[in-house]
N, C-alpha and C positions, 0 to 999 in steps of 0.2 A: 476163168472167174476172176473178177477184179477183187483186190484186197484193199479195204479202207484202213489207212494207217492213222490211228488216233494220235493226237499230239501228246507227247510225253508230259506227265505231270511235273517232271523235274524242271521243265523249261520255265515254269512259273515260280519255282521254289525261291529264288533270290528275292523276287518281288514280295511274295507272301512272307518270307522270313523278315524282310525289312519292315513290312507292315506290322508283323507281330512284335518286333523289337520296339517300334515307336509306340504301339498300343500299350505294351508292357511298361514302358518308361512313363507314358502319360498317366497310367493308373498309379504308378509309384509316386510320381510328383503330386497327384491329387491327394493321395493318402497322406503323404508327409505334410503337405500344406494344410489339410483339414485338421490334423492333430495339432500342429504348431499354432494354428489360428485360434484354437480353443483356449489356450493358456492366456489368462487375463492380464498378467503383468506387462507393462510397457515402460520403457526407460528412455524417453526422449530428452536426454540431458545435453550432451554435446551436439546432438543431431537436430536441434530445434529448427535450424535454418536450411536443412537439407532439401526439403520439398519446396519451400518458397523459392529457393534457387532454381530448382527444376522448372517450376512454373514460370519464373522470370525468363529462363532460356526459351521456353515455348511461346510465351506471350510477348516478351519484349525483344527477344533475340540477343540477350546478353546475360552475363552472370552478376550484374549489379543488382542490389536490393534497394535502390533509391526510391522505387515506387512504394516501399513500405516504411519510409523514413519516420513518420509519426510513431510507429510501433516502437522504435528504438529510443524514444525519449525516456522510457522506463526499463526496457530490456536491452542489456548490452552484452550478455554472455555470448562469446563466439563471434562477435562482430568486429570487423576490421575496416577502418576508414582510411582511404588513400585518395589524395587529390580531389577531395570533395565527393567521393563516391563511397558507397557502402557495400561490403562484401562479407561473405561467410568466411571466417578465418580458417575453418577446418577444410580438409581436402575436397576438391570438386568432384572426385570420383563417385562417391555415393549418389550425388545429384544426377550424374550422367547415367549411373546404373538404373536409377528410377525412371528415366525418360520414357522407355517403351511402356512401362506399366502405367504411368500417368496418362500418356497418350491413349492407351487402350481404355482405361477406366473413364476418362473424360469423354471419349467418343461414345462409349456405351451409355454413360449417364445422360448424354444429350439425345441420343437416339431413343432411349427408353423413357424419356420424359413423359410421353402420353400414358405410359403404364402406371404412373403414379396414382392415377384415379382408382386403381384396383385395390390399393391398401394404403392407409395413412402412414404406416411405418416406411413403406417403400417410397412414398412421396417425400417424406421428410429426409430420407437418406439421399435421394437424388437432389433435392433442393440444397441440402447441406454441402454436398460436393460442389455443385455449381457456384454456390456462394463463396466457398473457400477458394475456388479456382479464380473467380472473376474479381474478387474484392481486392482493392489496393488501399493505401493510406494506413490508418490504424487498424490492425487486424489482431485477432486472437490466435496466437501461434498454436495453442493447444488443439485447434480444430484438425491439425495434421497428425496428432498423436496416434489416433486409430489407424489411419491409412499407413503411417510409418510402420506400425507393427505388422500389418498385413503384407506390405511390400517386402519387409525384411524377412518375413516367414516364407514368402515366395522364393526369394533368393536362396535361403537356406535349404528349402525343399529341392530346388534345382541342384544345389551342391550335393545333396544326398543322392540324386539320380546319377550325377556324374561319378560319385564314389562307387555306386553300384556297377557302373560301367568299368571302373578301375578294377573292381573285384573280378568281374567276368573276364576281363582282359588278362588277368593274372591266373586264369584257369581255375578260379573258384567255381564250385557249382552254384547254380542260381540261388538256392536256399542259403548257402554260406555267404554269397555276395550280398544277399538281402540282409543277413545278420550284420555284416560289416557296415553296410550303409545305414542300417537302423541304429547301430551303436554310435556311428559317426554323428548322426543328427540328434539323438536323444540322450546320449550318455556323456556329453561333452558341453563346453561353453556355447556350442551352436544353439542349443535349446535355451539356456539361461541368459545368454548375452546377445549373440549375433542375431537371433530372431526377434528380439524384443523392441528394436528400433533400428533406424537406418544409421547405426554406427558405421565406422569405416570397416569393421571386421567382417561383416557378412559379405559384402561385395569383394573384399580382399581375399578371403578364404575360398570364395567361389572361383575367382580367377586362378588361384594357386591349385585348386583341385582340377581345373581344366589343364593347367600346365602338367600336373602329375599324370593325367590321362594320356596326354600327348607323349610324354617320356616313356610311360609304361608300354604303350602300343608301338613305340619306335623299335623295340626289340625285335618285332616281327615285320614291321613296316617302317623302315627308317625315315620315309618321307614325313611321317607324322611329327618327327622331332622339329622339322622346320616350322610347323604350325604353332609351336610353343611360344614363339616370340611375341605374338599378338596378346594372348592372355597374360604373359609375363609383364609386358609393358603396362598393361591395364592394372595389374596388381600394384605396381609402383604408383600409378595415378591414384589408386584407392588409398594407399597408406605408405609413407616413406620408409618405414622399417623393412619393407619388402625389397629395398635396395640390396640387401644381403642375398636374397633369392635371385635377383637380377644378375648379380656378379657371378654367383656360383652356378646357376643354371646355364648362363651364357658360356662359361668356361667348360661346363660339362658337354653341351651340345657341340661346341667348336672342336673339342678334343675327341668326342665319341662319334659324331656324325658330321665331319667337316664338309661333306658334299651338300648338307642341308643348311649350312651357315648363311648362304645368300637369302634363302627364303625366310629363315629365322630373323635376320636383321631387317629384312624388308617389312615383315609384320610388325616388328618392334618400332621401326621408324614411322610406320603408318599411324601409330598412336603417339609417339614421342614428339614428332615435329609439330602437329597442330596444337598439342598440349603446351609445348614450350613457347610457341608463338603466342598463344592466348595469354600465358603468364607474362611474357615480355610486354605485350600491349597494355595489360592492366597493372602490372607491378614493376615494370622496368627491369625484370630479371627473368631468366629462363625457369627459375624455380619460384613457386609461391612461398610466402613468408613462413607457412607452417613447416616447410621442409628445411628450414635453417638449422645447421648443426649446433648452433648456440643453445638449443633447447636441451642438450645433453650436459651432464655435469659429472666429471671424473673425480670423485672424492673416495679414496680407497675404503674407508670405514663404511661409508654409505653403500658403495657398490657391493661390498662383501655381505652386508645385511640384505641387500636387495637380491643378490644371487640366491641366498638361502630362502628368503621370503617368497620369491617367485616359484619355488618348488614346494616348500613345506609350511608356510605360514597358515594358521587356521582360518585366515581371512582371505588369502590370495594364493595359496599354494596349489600349483597344478596337480601335484600328486595327491594332495588332500582332497581336492574337489573332483578329480577324475582319476581315481586309483587304478582303473582298468588299464590306463596307459603304461603303468609299470611293466605290464607283460610285453611291451614293445622291446624291452631288453632281452627277454627270452626269445622273442621273434628273431632278433639279430643273431642270437646264439644258434637257433635252429638253421638260419640261413648259412651261418659259418660251418656248421656240421655237415650240411648238405652240399657245401661248396657252391652255393648259389648267391653268396654275398657279393653284390655287384658294385660297380663304380657308382651307380645311381644311389645305392644305399649310403655309400660313404659321403657323397655330395649332399644328400638330404640331411644326413646326420650332422654334417658340418653346418648346414643352414640353421638347423634347430639350435645347435650350441651357440653360434654367433648371435642368433636372434635373442637367446636367453641373456647373453652378455649385454647386448644393445639395450634391451628394455630395462636392464638393471642399472643403466647409467642415467635413467630419468630421475630427476629429483623426487617426483611423486611416483615412485616405481609401483605403488599399489593402485594406480589408475584412478585416483579420486574416489568419488561415490559410485561404486560399481559392485558387482557380485563375483567373487572368485577371481580366477586368473585371466582377467579381460585382456591384458597385453599379450598373453600366450595364445589367444584364440586363433590367430592367423596361422599358427604352426600345426593346428590340429590335423589338416589333411596329411602332412608328412608323418605325424606321430601315429595316425591310424594306419598308414601304409606299412609301418613296421609291425603291425598286428596281423598282417595277412597270413604269414606262416603259422601263427598261433590258431587263427580261425580254421585254417586248413587241417590242423592236427586234432581239433576237438572231436572226441568220440567217447561215448559212455559204455557201449556194449561191444561185444565181439573180441576176437583175439588181438586186435590192434587198439583196444580201448585205452584211452588216456584219461582215466577218471580223475586223477589228481589235478591235471591241467584243466580239464573241463569244469570241475567243481570250483577251482580257483577263479577261472574266467567268469563263471556265472555269478559268484559272490561279488567280485570286484565290479562287474558290469551292473549288477542290481544296485550296489551302493552308489556308483556313479550316477545311475539313472535317478535314484531317489534324491540325491543332492541337487541335480539340475532341474528336476521337476519342481522341487521346492523353490528354487530360484526363479522359475517361470510362473509360479502360482501364488507365492506369498510376498506381500508387500513388506512384511516385517523384516525380511532380510535386507531391504534397502533402507529401512528406518534405522537399522543397525549402524549405518554410516554416520548418522547424526546424533544418535542417542545411545548412552547418556552423555557422550562427548563426541564432538566432530572428529572423525578419524584423520582428516587433513591437518588438524591442529594437534592431535594426540595420536601419532602413528604407533605409539607403544601398544595401542589396542590391537594392532595387527598380530600380536603374539600372545594374546590372552585366550588360552584354551578353555577357560571357564566360561567365556562368553564368545565362543566361536560363531562366526557369522552364519555358517551353514545350518546351525541349530535353529535359527530363525525364531527366537523367543518373542512373544508378543510384547509390545511396548506401549 
């Protein structure tokens, strides 16, 4: 009698598992994006020229904004003029990060053009996009404000998915990894700053979250450390203060995973060489003007104030606007007690500390007209990483209950959530920067607890 051997279901397990992972992360991205996109506040201040630069790359094949020259007869903020050509003074990185999204939306808008007859609102949306993309000369830059907010929300949502992967890689259960990722996206400046416009911070912290994922996974799969070079170099293209991460992460990888150094540097050079070449062609230097160290100012009294202000100012303090991050200190204590405090913890802690010093050397350390600790936004991935042991310890019932820790975490997370929801939904908090006095001209307002920015009083 012949016996039929059925194929083992385990043979398809890896494929099914991979499909489940991608489906899970796709749903998570969609959920994060949907919530972020609902919040109405957008802040296209320094980022006004981000998407025009993206469109110029796609349509003209260059980063020059000469085709919009009549626009700049009245609008000059963030404009750099060199050798008769016009450029966005701010880093090119966010414009590059927007490239795939602009290509996708433009392609869909043109393919879907016949569907405009189905509804007047859809027809107008499609027409508005095509007009914004195709128009040159004198243009209304505000037409890009809405797309900016949506694209920024997509980048932040993706960062949330990557943080979820960081959590699961660190052996958090899926519910706890989801808690970590949700806190990362909604209880920090990711919600109130990074997702509101294509500032440098959203693409920057996305790159650093990818770097973190590579380094976390390298503990079990050392080859992933080699992949960190690519997002690390991109992080510097997004924002120059990430030079600190470049130096420290490079040292960490070379010291801890020397066999991966070749792949690490190859990935970094794949980004650095074309970027430096582009800078040299347009600016005559391997670095763009925005990256010049002359923008820093070492005045002891001002730096001392800035160091304090970046932590505890009622208008810009990281620990005031995101108090849940205070528990990162307890997270490090827990790691120390468990003898799991690693070299990675030390290097990331050093990166946060040096970043804090660096942003405190800016003359306008309060980041101009913004909400909360904008300059600290880039470090949020590292700061949330320190919360992992805290999230692991949360428990309300049972013999191992940690009620005090759990209650403290819940209170601080809810306070942080409320503050950042307020920043993403109330325009009053931005009017605070101008009324009753402009904060750039009266920085003493940064210390006025009676008129704290996060209270968002109507004006």
